KOLVO-967849 format. One record per atom (N, C-alpha, C, CB): residue number from 1; x, y, z; atom name. Coordinates in steps of 0.2 Angstrom, whole numbers, plus 2048, in hexadecimal, padded with zeros to 3 digits. Glycine has a CB too. Example, Ala and Ser with C-alpha at 12.3 -4.5 7.8 and 13.67 -1.06 7.14 Angstrom:
# residues 2
SITE   pos    xx    yy    zz   site
SITE     1   842   7E4   827      N
SITE     1   83E   7EA   827     CA
SITE     1   842   7F0   827      C
SITE     1   839   7EA   82D     CB
SITE     2   840   7F5   823      N
SITE     2   844   7FB   824     CA
SITE     2   840   800   827      C
SITE     2   846   7FD   81D     CB
//
This chain:
# residues 133
SITE   pos    xx    yy    zz   site
SITE     1   22C   08F   C5A      N
SITE     1   223   08F   C56     CA
SITE     1   21E   093   C5B      C
SITE     1   21F   085   C56     CB
SITE     2   21B   097   C5C      N
SITE     2   217   097   C60     CA
SITE     2   211   097   C65      C
SITE     2   217   098   C5F     CB
SITE     3   210   090   C63      N
SITE     3   20B   08D   C68     CA
SITE     3   20D   083   C67      C
SITE     3   202   08F   C63     CB
SITE     4   20A   081   C6B      N
SITE     4   20C   07B   C6D     CA
SITE     4   20D   077   C6B      C
SITE     4   209   079   C70     CB
SITE     5   213   074   C68      N
SITE     5   213   06E   C66     CA
SITE     5   211   065   C68      C
SITE     5   219   06F   C66     CB
SITE     6   210   061   C67      N
SITE     6   211   05B   C6A     CA
SITE     6   217   058   C6A      C
SITE     6   20D   057   C67     CB
SITE     7   219   053   C6E      N
SITE     7   21E   051   C6E     CA
SITE     7   225   055   C6D      C
SITE     7   21E   04F   C6A     CB
SITE     8   225   05B   C6D      N
SITE     8   22A   061   C6B     CA
SITE     8   22C   063   C74      C
SITE     8   226   069   C65     CB
SITE     9   232   063   C73      N
SITE     9   235   067   C79     CA
SITE     9   235   06E   C7B      C
SITE     9   23A   066   C79     CB
SITE    10   230   071   C7D      N
SITE    10   230   079   C7E     CA
SITE    10   230   07B   C84      C
SITE    10   22B   07D   C7B     CB
SITE    11   233   083   C83      N
SITE    11   230   086   C89     CA
SITE    11   22B   08D   C89      C
SITE    11   235   086   C8E     CB
SITE    12   22A   08E   C8C      N
SITE    12   224   095   C8C     CA
SITE    12   228   09B   C8D      C
SITE    12   21F   095   C93     CB
SITE    13   227   09F   C88      N
SITE    13   22A   0A7   C88     CA
SITE    13   225   0AB   C87      C
SITE    13   22F   0A8   C82     CB
SITE    14   224   0AF   C8B      N
SITE    14   21F   0B6   C8A     CA
SITE    14   223   0B9   C84      C
SITE    14   21F   0BB   C92     CB
SITE    15   220   0B9   C7F      N
SITE    15   224   0BB   C77     CA
SITE    15   21C   0BF   C75      C
SITE    15   228   0B2   C6F     CB
SITE    16   216   0BD   C75      N
SITE    16   213   0BD   C70     CA
SITE    16   210   0C7   C73      C
SITE    16   20D   0B5   C70     CB
SITE    17   20A   0CA   C70      N
SITE    17   208   0CF   C72     CA
SITE    17   205   0CD   C78      C
SITE    17   204   0D1   C6D     CB
SITE    18   205   0D2   C7C      N
SITE    18   202   0D4   C82     CA
SITE    18   205   0CE   C85      C
SITE    18   1FA   0D5   C83     CB
SITE    19   20C   0CD   C86      N
SITE    19   20F   0C7   C8C     CA
SITE    19   20D   0C0   C89      C
SITE    19   20C   0C8   C94     CB
SITE    20   209   0BD   C85      N
SITE    20   205   0BA   C81     CA
SITE    20   20A   0B4   C81      C
SITE    20   203   0BD   C7C     CB
SITE    21   20A   0AC   C85      N
SITE    21   20F   0A7   C83     CA
SITE    21   20F   0A6   C7E      C
SITE    21   20F   0A2   C84     CB
SITE    22   215   0A3   C7B      N
SITE    22   218   0A0   C77     CA
SITE    22   21C   09C   C77      C
SITE    22   219   0A2   C74     CB
SITE    23   21E   098   C75      N
SITE    23   222   090   C76     CA
SITE    23   228   08F   C72      C
SITE    23   21D   08A   C74     CB
SITE    24   22D   08F   C74      N
SITE    24   234   090   C6E     CA
SITE    24   237   088   C73      C
SITE    24   23A   099   C6E     CB
SITE    25   237   086   C6A      N
SITE    25   239   07D   C6A     CA
SITE    25   241   07E   C6E      C
SITE    25   239   079   C61     CB
SITE    26   243   078   C6F      N
SITE    26   24A   079   C72     CA
SITE    26   24D   070   C70      C
SITE    26   249   07C   C7D     CB
SITE    27   252   074   C6C      N
SITE    27   255   070   C66     CA
SITE    27   25C   06C   C6B      C
SITE    27   257   074   C5D     CB
SITE    28   25F   071   C6F      N
SITE    28   263   06F   C72     CA
SITE    28   263   069   C79      C
SITE    28   266   074   C74     CB
SITE    29   266   066   C7A      N
SITE    29   264   060   C81     CA
SITE    29   268   063   C86      C
SITE    29   266   056   C7F     CB
SITE    30   264   069   C86      N
SITE    30   264   06B   C90     CA
SITE    30   25C   06C   C93      C
SITE    30   269   076   C92     CB
SITE    31   25D   069   C98      N
SITE    31   256   065   C9C     CA
SITE    31   256   06A   CA4      C
SITE    31   25A   05A   C9F     CB
SITE    32   25D   070   CA6      N
SITE    32   25C   072   CAB     CA
SITE    32   258   07A   CA7      C
SITE    32   263   072   CB1     CB
SITE    33   252   079   CAE      N
SITE    33   24D   080   CAB     CA
SITE    33   251   084   CAE      C
SITE    33   245   080   CAE     CB
SITE    34   254   086   CB1      N
SITE    34   259   08E   CB3     CA
SITE    34   25D   08F   CAE      C
SITE    34   25D   08F   CB9     CB
SITE    35   262   08B   CA9      N
SITE    35   266   08C   CA5     CA
SITE    35   261   08E   CA1      C
SITE    35   26A   087   CA4     CB
SITE    36   25B   08B   C9F      N
SITE    36   258   08E   C99     CA
SITE    36   253   094   C98      C
SITE    36   253   089   C96     CB
SITE    37   252   095   CA1      N
SITE    37   250   09C   CA2     CA
SITE    37   254   0A1   CA0      C
SITE    37   24E   09D   CA8     CB
SITE    38   25B   0A0   CA2      N
SITE    38   260   0A5   CA4     CA
SITE    38   261   0A6   C9B      C
SITE    38   268   0A1   CA9     CB
SITE    39   262   09F   C97      N
SITE    39   260   0A2   C8F     CA
SITE    39   25C   0A8   C8D      C
SITE    39   25C   09D   C8B     CB
SITE    40   258   0A6   C8F      N
SITE    40   250   0AA   C8D     CA
SITE    40   253   0B0   C90      C
SITE    40   248   0A7   C92     CB
SITE    41   256   0B0   C95      N
SITE    41   256   0B7   C99     CA
SITE    41   25C   0BC   C95      C
SITE    41   259   0B5   CA3     CB
SITE    42   262   0B7   C92      N
SITE    42   265   0BA   C8F     CA
SITE    42   262   0BC   C86      C
SITE    42   269   0B6   C90     CB
SITE    43   25F   0B7   C83      N
SITE    43   25A   0BC   C7E     CA
SITE    43   256   0C1   C7E      C
SITE    43   258   0BA   C7C     CB
SITE    44   253   0C0   C83      N
SITE    44   250   0C5   C85     CA
SITE    44   253   0CE   C86      C
SITE    44   24E   0C3   C8A     CB
SITE    45   257   0CC   C88      N
SITE    45   25B   0D4   C89     CA
SITE    45   25F   0D4   C84      C
SITE    45   260   0D5   C8F     CB
SITE    46   261   0D1   C7F      N
SITE    46   267   0D0   C79     CA
SITE    46   262   0D3   C74      C
SITE    46   26B   0C5   C78     CB
SITE    47   25B   0D0   C73      N
SITE    47   258   0CE   C6E     CA
SITE    47   24E   0CE   C6E      C
SITE    47   25C   0C6   C6E     CB
SITE    48   24D   0D5   C70      N
SITE    48   247   0D7   C74     CA
SITE    48   242   0D4   C6D      C
SITE    48   246   0E2   C75     CB
SITE    49   23B   0D1   C70      N
SITE    49   238   0CF   C6C     CA
SITE    49   233   0D5   C68      C
SITE    49   235   0CB   C6E     CB
SITE    50   233   0D4   C61      N
SITE    50   230   0DA   C5D     CA
SITE    50   22B   0D8   C5B      C
SITE    50   234   0DD   C57     CB
SITE    51   225   0DB   C5D      N
SITE    51   21E   0DC   C5A     CA
SITE    51   21E   0E0   C56      C
SITE    51   218   0DC   C5E     CB
SITE    52   21E   0DE   C4F      N
SITE    52   21D   0E0   C4B     CA
SITE    52   215   0E0   C47      C
SITE    52   221   0DF   C49     CB
SITE    53   212   0E5   C44      N
SITE    53   20C   0E4   C42     CA
SITE    53   20D   0E1   C3B      C
SITE    53   208   0EA   C41     CB
SITE    54   20F   0E2   C37      N
SITE    54   211   0DD   C2F     CA
SITE    54   210   0D8   C31      C
SITE    54   218   0DC   C2A     CB
SITE    55   20C   0D2   C2B      N
SITE    55   20C   0CB   C2C     CA
SITE    55   213   0C8   C2E      C
SITE    55   209   0C8   C27     CB
SITE    56   213   0C6   C32      N
SITE    56   217   0BF   C38     CA
SITE    56   21E   0C3   C38      C
SITE    56   219   0B6   C33     CB
SITE    57   21F   0C9   C39      N
SITE    57   223   0CC   C3C     CA
SITE    57   226   0CA   C41      C
SITE    57   222   0D1   C3C     CB
SITE    58   222   0CB   C44      N
SITE    58   220   0C9   C4E     CA
SITE    58   225   0C1   C4E      C
SITE    58   213   0C6   C51     CB
SITE    59   222   0BE   C49      N
SITE    59   223   0B5   C4A     CA
SITE    59   22A   0B4   C48      C
SITE    59   21D   0AF   C45     CB
SITE    60   22E   0BA   C42      N
SITE    60   233   0B7   C42     CA
SITE    60   238   0BC   C46      C
SITE    60   235   0B5   C3C     CB
SITE    61   235   0BE   C4A      N
SITE    61   239   0C2   C50     CA
SITE    61   23B   0BD   C56      C
SITE    61   233   0C8   C54     CB
SITE    62   234   0B7   C56      N
SITE    62   235   0B4   C5B     CA
SITE    62   23A   0AC   C58      C
SITE    62   22E   0B3   C5E     CB
SITE    63   239   0AB   C52      N
SITE    63   23D   0A6   C50     CA
SITE    63   243   0A7   C50      C
SITE    63   23C   0A3   C4B     CB
SITE    64   246   0AD   C4F      N
SITE    64   24E   0B0   C4E     CA
SITE    64   24F   0AF   C58      C
SITE    64   24F   0BC   C48     CB
SITE    65   24C   0B2   C5C      N
SITE    65   24E   0B0   C63     CA
SITE    65   24C   0AA   C64      C
SITE    65   24B   0B4   C67     CB
SITE    66   24A   0A4   C60      N
SITE    66   24A   09E   C63     CA
SITE    66   24F   09B   C61      C
SITE    66   244   09A   C62     CB
SITE    67   251   09D   C5A      N
SITE    67   258   09C   C59     CA
SITE    67   25D   09B   C5C      C
SITE    67   259   09E   C56     CB
SITE    68   25D   0A3   C60      N
SITE    68   263   0A7   C61     CA
SITE    68   262   0A1   C6A      C
SITE    68   263   0B2   C60     CB
SITE    69   25D   09F   C6C      N
SITE    69   25B   09C   C72     CA
SITE    69   261   095   C73      C
SITE    69   253   09A   C72     CB
SITE    70   25F   092   C6C      N
SITE    70   260   08C   C6E     CA
SITE    70   269   08E   C6A      C
SITE    70   25A   085   C69     CB
SITE    71   26D   090   C65      N
SITE    71   273   094   C66     CA
SITE    71   275   092   C6E      C
SITE    71   271   09D   C64     CB
SITE    72   273   096   C71      N
SITE    72   274   098   C79     CA
SITE    72   276   093   C7B      C
SITE    72   26E   09A   C7E     CB
SITE    73   26F   08D   C7D      N
SITE    73   271   085   C80     CA
SITE    73   274   081   C7E      C
SITE    73   26C   081   C82     CB
SITE    74   277   082   C76      N
SITE    74   27B   07D   C73     CA
SITE    74   282   080   C75      C
SITE    74   27A   07E   C6B     CB
SITE    75   282   084   C76      N
SITE    75   288   085   C79     CA
SITE    75   28A   086   C7F      C
SITE    75   289   08A   C77     CB
SITE    76   285   087   C83      N
SITE    76   286   084   C8B     CA
SITE    76   287   07E   C89      C
SITE    76   27F   084   C90     CB
SITE    77   282   079   C89      N
SITE    77   283   070   C89     CA
SITE    77   28A   06E   C88      C
SITE    77   27E   06D   C84     CB
SITE    78   28D   072   C83      N
SITE    78   294   070   C81     CA
SITE    78   29A   075   C86      C
SITE    78   296   071   C78     CB
SITE    79   299   07A   C87      N
SITE    79   29D   07D   C8C     CA
SITE    79   29C   07F   C93      C
SITE    79   29F   080   C8A     CB
SITE    80   297   07F   C95      N
SITE    80   293   07E   C9D     CA
SITE    80   294   084   C9E      C
SITE    80   296   079   CA4     CB
SITE    81   295   08C   C9A      N
SITE    81   292   091   C9C     CA
SITE    81   28F   097   C95      C
SITE    81   297   093   CA1     CB
SITE    82   28E   09A   C96      N
SITE    82   28A   09D   C8F     CA
SITE    82   28F   09F   C8C      C
SITE    82   284   0A4   C8F     CB
SITE    83   28F   0A1   C85      N
SITE    83   294   0A7   C80     CA
SITE    83   292   0AC   C82      C
SITE    83   294   0A8   C77     CB
SITE    84   297   0B0   C81      N
SITE    84   298   0B9   C82     CA
SITE    84   29A   0BC   C7A      C
SITE    84   2A1   0BB   C88     CB
SITE    85   297   0C1   C7A      N
SITE    85   29B   0C5   C74     CA
SITE    85   297   0C4   C6E      C
SITE    85   2A3   0C3   C73     CB
SITE    86   298   0C7   C67      N
SITE    86   294   0C4   C63     CA
SITE    86   291   0C1   C60      C
SITE    86   294   0C5   C62     CB
SITE    87   28E   0C0   C5D      N
SITE    87   28B   0BA   C57     CA
SITE    87   286   0BD   C52      C
SITE    87   286   0B4   C5B     CB
SITE    88   286   0BB   C4D      N
SITE    88   280   0BB   C47     CA
SITE    88   27C   0B8   C45      C
SITE    88   282   0BB   C44     CB
SITE    89   275   0BA   C45      N
SITE    89   273   0B6   C43     CA
SITE    89   270   0B8   C3B      C
SITE    89   26F   0B5   C48     CB
SITE    90   272   0B3   C38      N
SITE    90   270   0B3   C31     CA
SITE    90   268   0AF   C30      C
SITE    90   277   0AF   C2D     CB
SITE    91   267   0AF   C28      N
SITE    91   260   0AF   C27     CA
SITE    91   261   0AA   C21      C
SITE    91   25A   0B6   C26     CB
SITE    92   267   0AA   C1F      N
SITE    92   269   0A7   C1A     CA
SITE    92   270   0A6   C19      C
SITE    92   265   0A9   C14     CB
SITE    93   271   09F   C17      N
SITE    93   279   09C   C16     CA
SITE    93   279   098   C13      C
SITE    93   27C   09A   C1B     CB
SITE    94   27F   096   C0F      N
SITE    94   283   091   C0C     CA
SITE    94   283   08B   C0B      C
SITE    94   287   091   C0E     CB
SITE    95   282   089   C13      N
SITE    95   282   084   C14     CA
SITE    95   27B   081   C17      C
SITE    95   288   084   C17     CB
SITE    96   279   07C   C14      N
SITE    96   275   07A   C1B     CA
SITE    96   273   074   C1F      C
SITE    96   26F   07C   C1A     CB
SITE    97   276   076   C27      N
SITE    97   277   071   C2C     CA
SITE    97   271   06E   C2D      C
SITE    97   27B   072   C33     CB
SITE    98   271   067   C2F      N
SITE    98   26D   062   C33     CA
SITE    98   272   062   C39      C
SITE    98   26A   05B   C30     CB
SITE    99   26E   061   C3E      N
SITE    99   26F   05C   C45     CA
SITE    99   26C   057   C48      C
SITE    99   270   05F   C4A     CB
SITE   100   26F   050   C47      N
SITE   100   26B   04B   C4A     CA
SITE   100   26F   047   C4F      C
SITE   100   269   047   C45     CB
SITE   101   26B   044   C53      N
SITE   101   26C   040   C58     CA
SITE   101   26C   038   C57      C
SITE   101   267   042   C5B     CB
SITE   102   274   036   C56      N
SITE   102   272   02F   C56     CA
SITE   102   277   02C   C5D      C
SITE   102   274   02C   C4D     CB
SITE   103   274   029   C60      N
SITE   103   277   024   C66     CA
SITE   103   277   02A   C6A      C
SITE   103   27E   020   C66     CB
SITE   104   27E   02B   C6F      N
SITE   104   280   033   C73     CA
SITE   104   283   037   C6F      C
SITE   104   284   033   C7A     CB
SITE   105   284   038   C69      N
SITE   105   286   03C   C66     CA
SITE   105   284   041   C5F      C
SITE   105   28A   039   C64     CB
SITE   106   285   047   C5F      N
SITE   106   282   04A   C5C     CA
SITE   106   285   04B   C54      C
SITE   106   281   050   C60     CB
SITE   107   282   049   C4F      N
SITE   107   285   047   C46     CA
SITE   107   285   04F   C44      C
SITE   107   27C   041   C3F     CB
SITE   108   289   052   C41      N
SITE   108   286   059   C3C     CA
SITE   108   287   055   C36      C
SITE   108   28A   061   C3C     CB
SITE   109   283   058   C30      N
SITE   109   282   057   C29     CA
SITE   109   27F   05E   C27      C
SITE   109   27D   050   C27     CB
SITE   110   287   05F   C24      N
SITE   110   286   065   C1D     CA
SITE   110   286   065   C16      C
SITE   110   28A   068   C1D     CB
SITE   111   280   069   C14      N
SITE   111   280   068   C0D     CA
SITE   111   27E   070   C09      C
SITE   111   27A   063   C0B     CB
SITE   112   283   06F   C04      N
SITE   112   282   076   C01     CA
SITE   112   27B   077   BFE      C
SITE   112   288   079   BFB     CB
SITE   113   278   07C   BFE      N
SITE   113   272   081   BFC     CA
SITE   113   272   07F   BF6      C
SITE   113   272   088   BFC     CB
SITE   114   279   082   BF3      N
SITE   114   278   086   BED     CA
SITE   114   274   08B   BEB      C
SITE   114   277   083   BE9     CB
SITE   115   277   090   BF0      N
SITE   115   273   097   BED     CA
SITE   115   278   09D   BEB      C
SITE   115   26E   09B   BF5     CB
SITE   116   275   09F   BE5      N
SITE   116   27A   0A4   BE1     CA
SITE   116   27E   0A8   BE8      C
SITE   116   276   0AB   BDB     CB
SITE   117   284   0A9   BE4      N
SITE   117   289   0AE   BEC     CA
SITE   117   286   0B7   BEB      C
SITE   117   296   0AF   BE9     CB
SITE   118   281   0B8   BE5      N
SITE   118   280   0BD   BE5     CA
SITE   118   277   0BF   BEA      C
SITE   118   282   0BE   BDE     CB
SITE   119   277   0B8   BED      N
SITE   119   271   0B9   BF1     CA
SITE   119   273   0B9   BFA      C
SITE   119   26D   0B2   BF0     CB
SITE   120   27B   0BA   BFB      N
SITE   120   27C   0BA   C01     CA
SITE   120   27F   0C1   C03      C
SITE   120   27F   0B5   C02     CB
SITE   121   27B   0C6   C01      N
SITE   121   27C   0CC   C04     CA
SITE   121   27A   0D0   C0B      C
SITE   121   27A   0CF   C01     CB
SITE   122   279   0CE   C0D      N
SITE   122   275   0CE   C13     CA
SITE   122   27C   0CC   C1A      C
SITE   122   26E   0C8   C12     CB
SITE   123   27D   0D0   C1D      N
SITE   123   283   0D0   C23     CA
SITE   123   281   0CD   C25      C
SITE   123   286   0D3   C26     CB
SITE   124   27A   0CA   C29      N
SITE   124   277   0C8   C2D     CA
SITE   124   276   0CF   C33      C
SITE   124   27A   0C2   C2F     CB
SITE   125   274   0CD   C3A      N
SITE   125   272   0CF   C3D     CA
SITE   125   277   0CE   C45      C
SITE   125   26D   0CD   C3C     CB
SITE   126   27B   0D3   C47      N
SITE   126   282   0D3   C4B     CA
SITE   126   27B   0D1   C51      C
SITE   126   289   0DB   C4C     CB
SITE   127   27E   0D0   C57      N
SITE   127   27B   0D2   C5F     CA
SITE   127   280   0D1   C62      C
SITE   127   275   0CF   C62     CB
SITE   128   281   0D4   C68      N
SITE   128   286   0D4   C6C     CA
SITE   128   281   0D0   C74      C
SITE   128   28A   0DE   C6D     CB
SITE   129   283   0CC   C76      N
SITE   129   281   0C6   C7A     CA
SITE   129   282   0CB   C80      C
SITE   129   285   0BF   C7A     CB
SITE   130   27C   0CB   C84      N
SITE   130   27B   0CF   C8A     CA
SITE   130   27E   0CA   C90      C
SITE   130   272   0D3   C8C     CB
SITE   131   280   0CC   C97      N
SITE   131   282   0C8   C9A     CA
SITE   131   27B   0C6   C9E      C
SITE   131   287   0CA   C9E     CB
SITE   132   27C   0C2   CA5      N
SITE   132   276   0C0   CA9     CA
SITE   132   279   0C3   CAD      C
SITE   132   275   0BA   CAB     CB
SITE   133   273   0C9   CB1      N
SITE   133   274   0CD   CB8     CA
SITE   133   274   0D4   CB7      C
SITE   133   279   0CA   CBB     CB
//
């Protein structure tokens, strides 16, 4: 989300027009500010914010980057390092995944979205993650 949401864990990010600060919601249980800032640097270099002129284009760019930020943070939480190589970012997928916490464990729930195969013609957007430094 590009605005501050009360009760949500967010990080400020200069993503708006003329460096306007937007707020990315963090879903991963990463609290180390250095790790979060490093993940934002990887996203900034891998997938720079696009400031589109058509309605919602800049917002779509931001939420895609927010998704990649959380992907990196979830990976770092589990493995202690950031991933390297290529990742594919898709906007529609057949399975709708939900992640929720029960006690100290994360529970995954997957449900079939019943989207016709003909709707899955997009190859997604492949990006090569840049390394820090």
